N, C-alpha and C positions, 0 to 999 in steps of 0.2 A: 216165327216168334222173334221179337226183338226187344232188347232192353234199352230204354230211351236215354240212359246216361251217356251213351255214345253210339246209338243206333246199331247195336250189335244183333247178330242173329244167325241161327242155322237156316240154311235155305229150306223153306217150308214145303209141305205137302209131299211130293215124291221123295224128297231127301229124308223125310221122317221115317219112311220105310227102310231106307238104307241105314239110318241111325239105329233102328231096331236090330238090324243084322249085326252091327258092331258088337252089341252086347251078347249076341247069341253064339259068336264063334267059340266052339268048344263046349257050349252049353246046350244040351238037347232037351232040357227040362221045360223050356219055355215054348209056348205055341208059336207058329209062324205068324207073321203080320198078315193083315187082310190082303188078298190077292191084288186088289185095286191099288194098293199102296206100294207094291213092289216096284222099285225104280232101278235104274242102271247107272245113276250118277252118284258119286261119293258125296256124303254130307260135307258142307263147308261151314266154317266159322269166320265171320268177318267182323272187324272192330274198327269203326270210323267215328271221328268226332263230327257232329253236325256243325257245318260251317256257318255259324251264326255271325251276325255283325259284331257282336261282342267278342266272340272267339277270335275273329280275324284281326280286330284292333289290338287285342291283348297279345296275340301271337306275334304280331309285328313289333309291338313295344317290348316284348320279352318280359312282361311283368303284369301284375294286376293293375288295371286302369279304373275300372268301375267299382263303386261301393256295392257291397252285397246287401240287397234289401231285406234278406232274411236274417241278417245278424246285426243290423243297425249300423249307425255311424259313430265310431268311437274315437275320441281323442283328436289330436292335431292332424295325424295322418289321415284319418277319416274325412275330416273337413277339407284338407288339402286335395284329396282325391275328388271330393264333390265339386270343389271349385274348378278343378281341371276339366271335369265333365261339362260343367256349365259353360266354361270358356269355349270348348269345342262346339257346343250347340250354338252359342251366340255368334260364332265366326263361320257357321255353316259347314263345319267339318264333320258333323255327326247328326244323324237323324235321331231326335230325342226319343221317339217311340221305339227305337231299336236298341236303346242303351242297356236294357236289363234282360233282354231275351236270352234264355238258356236252351229252350227246346228240349228239355230233359225230363219232362214229367210223364208224358203219355204219347201214344201213337194211335193213328186212325187211318183207315183206308176208305175212301168214298170218292165218287165221281171219277174213278180211274186213276186216283193219285194216292200216294202214301205220304202222310204228314207226321212230322215230329212236333210235339206241342208243349208249350210252357205258358202259363197264364199271363205273365206280364207282356207278352209280345204276340205278334201275328204267328200263324202256323208256318213252319218251314216245310216245303215240299222236298222229299227225298226220293231217290230212285234206286230200286234194287235190280241189278242186272241179272241175266240168266246164269252168270258165273257165280253170283252171290255177293258181288261187290256193291257197296253203298256209296252213292254220291249225293251231295246236296245241290238241289236246284235253286234254292233261294227262298226268301220270304214270300208268302202267298197272300195277296190282298183281294183275291177274287175279282179281278178286273177293276180295282179301285173302289170296291164296295165295302171293304172292311179296313178300317184305319186303326183299330185298337186291338188289344189282346183278346183271346178267346179261351174258353174252358179247355182243360186237358181231357175232359170227358164228354165229348160230343156223342149224341146217341143216334145211331143209324137204324132206322126202322127196317127190320129184316124182310118185310113184305113189300114195301114201296120203294126202299132205297133212299128215302128222304132223310136228311140229317137235321136234328134239332140241336141247338147250341145256345150258349149265353156268354156274356162277359160280366165280370164284376169290377168295381172301381172304388177307390177311396173317396171319390167326389161324386155328387149326383149327376145322372141317375146311377145309383149304386149297383143295380143289376139291369141288364138289357138282354132280352130274349130275341133270337132270330133263327131263321131256317135256311137250309141249303137244299136245293132239289137233287134228284138222283143223278143228274148230269154234272153236279159240282158247281152249279150257279147259285150264288147267294141271292136270296130273295130280298126285295127292297123294304118290306114291311117290318122293320125292327119294332119291338114292343118294350119301351123303357118301363120298368116296374117302379113307379114313383111311390107305391105303397110300402116299399122297403125304406125305412126312415133313417137307418144308419148302416154303415158298411160292415158286412159280416164276411167271415171266411166261408164263402159259398164255393167250395171246391168241386162238388159233384151235384148232379140233379138226376131226375128220372123222367121217363115218358111211358104213357100207356098208349092205346090205340087213339085216344081222343084228347089226352091231357098231357101237359108238362107239369112236373111236380118240383117245387123248390122248398128247401128247408132253411128257414131263417133262424140260425142257432146262436148260442151264447158265446161262441168264439168270434171275436170282432176284430176289425182292422183299426189300428191306432197309428196313423202316419205321423202325427206330431210327436208321438213318443219316440219314434225312430230318429227323427230329425233333431229334436231338441233334448231328448232324454238319453240318446245313444243306446236305445233298447230295441227289443224285438218288435216288429211292426204289428204283431198280433197279440191280443190279450183276451181275457174273459170278462164277461159282464154277468155277475151272479144275480143281479136284479132284473135281468131281461127274461121275458117269458118266451121260450122257443115256440115256433109255430110252423105249420106246413101250408104252403100256398098251392092251390090247384088252378091252373090256367089252361083254357082250351088251346090246343096246339095251333089253331088257326085264328087265334084272337087278334083283334086289331089294336087294342089298347089294354092297359092294366085295369080298366074298369070291369073287365070280365074275370079277374082273378078273385078267388075266395080264400081267405086265410082262416086257419083253424088252430087254436092254441093247443100245444102239446107240451106241457111243462116238463123241463128236464130232458127233452129229446134232442140230442146233439150228434147227428150222424155226419161224419166226414165223407163217407162213401155210401152208395146205395147198392143193393144186390138185385132185387126183383120187384116188379110192380105190375099191377093189372087192374082190370075193372070187373065188377060183379053186378048182378041185378040189373042188367041192361044199361050199365054205365052209371047207375045211381050210387054205387059204392066204389071207392078207390082203396086199394090195398098197397101198402109199401112195406118192404122188408129191408132193414138196414142195421148195421152195427151202431149201437148208441154208446157214445163215449160217456162213461159214468164218472170218471175222476177228472173233472175239468181242471182242478188245481195242478194236475201233473202233466196234462197233455202237451203243454208248451215248454214247461220248465224241466221236468224230470220224466222224460218219455218212457223210461224203463218201468216206471210205476203206473203208467196209464192202463186203464182197464176198459174194455168194451163188451157190451152184451147185445147179441142179435135180438131184435124185436120185430114183431109184425104189428103195424099200425093200420087200423081199418077205419075209414072215414065215410060216414053216411052223408052224402051230399044233400039229401032231403031234410033230415032232422038236424044235421050238424053234430051228431054224436060221434065222438072219437073213442075207440077202444084200443087197448094195447096188450100184446101177449109176448112174453119172453120166450124165445125158441131154444136158447142154450145159455148155460152159465159160463161157458168157456170164454177166454180172452181172445176173441176172433175178429178178423178184419180181412181186407183184400178179397172180398167175396166175388165169385163168378158163377154164371150159369151157362147152359148151352146157348150161345149167342143167337141161335135161330129162333129163340123164344123171347128175345128182348121186348119188353112192353106187354108181354102176354103171360098168363099164369103158367108157372113151371113148378115142378114138384121138388127138384133137388137144387141145392146150392153147395158150393165148395169154398172153404175159407182157410186162410192161413192162421195157425195158432201162434200167437205171440208168446215168447218165453225167453227173455222179456222182449217187449217192443223196443226196436223194430226188427228183432230177430225172429224169423219164422221157423219154428222148431218142428212143425208137422202140418198135416192136412186133416180137416174135419169135413165130413159130408153131412148136410142137414136135410131132413125130410120135412118140407114146409107144409105137408098135408097131415102130418102126425098130430093127433089131438092129445093134449095134456102131457105134462112132464117134459123132460129133455128130449129134443127132437134129433139128436145125433144118430145118424144111420150107419156111419162107418168112419174110421179114422186110421191114420198112419203117422207114426212119429218117426222122424229121421233119427239116424244113429247119434249118440251123444257127440256133441261138438260140431255137428253138421247143421247148417241152416240154409234155407232157400229164399227165393224171391216170390213175387206174386205168381199165383197159378194162372194158367191159360187153359181153357177148355177147348179141345179140338174135336168137333163132331166127326164121327166115323163117316166115311164117304158113302158107305152102304147102310146108313143109319136105319135101324128097324123101328119097332113101335116104342121102344124105350127112350124116354127123353134124356136118359143119362148114358146113351150109347155113344161112347167116345173115349177120349184120352185126356189126362191132365199132364201138362208139361211144365217144367220149371228148371231153373238153374240152381245148383247146390254148391256150397263151399264148405270144405272141412277145415275148421279153425285149427285143428291139431296138426294135420298133415300138410295143410296149404294146398290141397288138391281140389280140382274143380270138375264138375260134371253136369251133364244135361240129363234130366230124369223124365221118364215117361211112365205114367201109371194108368191102369185100367179104371176108368171112372165108374164102371158098373159093378166091379167085383166087390164082395162084402168087406174086404180089407184093403181096398185100393191097391191091388197087387202091382208091384213094380214089373213092368213089361220090358223096359230097357233102361240102361244107364250108360251114357257115352262119356268117356274121359275127354276133357278139353285141354288144349295146350296152354291156356292162360285163364286168369280169373275173369269172370263176369261179375262186376260189383253188385251188391245188393241194390236192386233197382226199384224204381217206383212202379210204373205200369208198363205192360208189354202187349204184344199183339201177335196173333198167328194169321198169316196171309196165305191163301191157297195159291197153287200154281196157276190156276185159271185167272185169278186176279192179277198176278204178276205179269202174265202175258198180256193182260188188258191195260197195263199202265200206259198213261199218256205222257207226252213230252212236255216241253216248257210252254207251249202255246195253249 
């Protein structure tokens, strides 16, 4: 697992078993870990900055050099900073495409490489050594085939190993879909979605076995507001009708995409998606942001409701079903079922956003009423980050056979820990809690990488 704010992580897989033992010293009430997970190496915690171009320039300068695109350009200082950046670009001292990259939003493993991702820039390849140390290999353009940023949420098909991804931009084409094969080679057939007529905050998307799913929401990009108004680059468009686009995964152009109006449906993240009726029906489960007026300005007042959206591709009929009234987001499933129907989802409970005060397990097959199957609230004053589902290596028939892991911070004692919960237990039982020597900041998105994948990591070539 790693937190992308600085590519931190406990050494995965075999070390998770050792982490379980740390909690059990002197405590015989907890069951032993699965035999396959019993290792002989101590768990390690490593914290490293991703060596982005931006980080290296600002470290050398000893100060902030680049304007923050997420907070706008304010006053004389902001404009002076912008002028300095423009001067560096014009004199050839800076690659303009690397100016804003932070590589701090998400992580992905595919094609034998581990990537730190941030939407304004290319992925950064990082390497995790057997000792647990993390090094930055550099920006990754897939052999010159990718020149612009990419989503922090690429989707790896668990059956084929192929990766679907996209990038969004404040200038046309506002969204471009592309694919990467199982060996990590970007495919040449990009699909610009010219049917997207204005730039939206398209942070996440979804895939099924045959389709890629895009949500064109009411949170929009306003680049001129940032430059001339000194404001946030994102805003809301109350007059826009949200819609969902269904694109065949192997489409050659956006002529193949079909858009379906879903008024008021504004998901920032997706959870699970699948096909029914032989591919004639597409189902999407995602947290819908209900309070658009707060999502960008007063985040602590923002509220999300998990919904199931069912789209009949033959009739065009769209139906919606709320699954929980809780303020939930950062949903995960067993990654072995990505793009396929799954029964359970695990989400963080905002209280308030962006503080995750507990975990909720949803049964997506439950009919009627609230679909909460289990929950666990953290102790008062303790908050966590995004959950990661780690499948049990000897996974049985249960799709929820595995563990939930996350980092916790106690706001009262200033102590930090790594938490492991049993995903199948009726109360999400805490299996282990490991004290950490330093804080892991509340992060965006993380990743669990198996020991097998780590051993298969490739070099720079």
